[in-house]
C-alpha angles and dihedrals in degrees: 000000000000089000093054091046090055092051092051090049092051092050090050091053092049091049091048094055099039105038123084090234092218143066111269117246102208125209113203118255118260128205091272105028131053125233105296137192109237091208105049103010094239113155132213125203123338137298107273095221131227124309102216127209112205119256119259133200091275105025132056124232104293135192109239091209105046102010093235112162127223125188125341136293116281093237125222119300111214115178099179126036130197115211111232096175124017115239123226132200089269104034134046118237131214131250140175137201144159120260110239091210104049105011095236118144108240129199122201144161118275110226120251116263120251117263118255106232117218131201121312113264119201110230095174125023119234119237138187090272105029136048118239129228131228137177142200123218129198110259090215105047103010095236115149104247103175139019130181144166121243138187129215115271117241090260092048091046092052092048092048092048094050092047089058093055119100125203113245129188121235092243091055098055095034094053097050109009097164092056090062099038114136093012118133109254141184126202134174119200152115124289110234099173136021124194111186131196104171105296092342113100135189110195136186109208130184110218108177113087116205129207091270093056094255122130128227138163109074129227128186115237128193114199141162117213114234123229111287093009118139121249118261118233138190113278091027114139108225143170114224125206118188147093127302109245104190113246137324127207128203138163120257125222089262091053098255121138112241121195120194136174107262132217129189101212123212097179134016122191116205113218 
């Protein structure tokens, strides 16, 4: 009898420590939580999950049980529009069409038309040292639709440079060379000596033409041949465009010091 009494006591202890000790108060399962006791938190079974209704043009995918929303509405699908008010390049228009999914008539804005760019107009001229600016305006509404900077082309640069060059006499630059240093100059004459080092040239050029067609009065010209440009030879008649550079002195074969007016040439035209 004592043995059976001990077994009953042990079972009672096990029951005491394992049983809830109360009657469960169940809360019904939701889409995301299983059936749960509100007293002890014990659960029974599994969460049933959402029951989704498909999205429509105006509503997102929605759970029919808890109304939770997932995603976004599909939006109307109109395959053919009727223009109610024509758009312009400054104002939106209006349009309508029937949704191929739900059959509802939809009205919407018609996008503005693209501008019609006209000819480029120069608003600031380019120079040898600064880029110019130009703009395009819409030929319909006049709005400026594009602006950009631009530089002179090689041909334009050459033309602009030459137009800045002034013809000087030999006596003028030889008498007071520093007064004319860095001024744009133009000389026509005959090459009497060419010293070449690759494309780098040092030329002596006579620039004063006498009544017999001969040239005298020598200047010293420094020049770099451009790609594709012909070589320059003695006896060539040329026009030089560049900057006066004061004077240059060098020693002759006989040891004498020779001082000549100097020009740094940018362009040389061969006659």
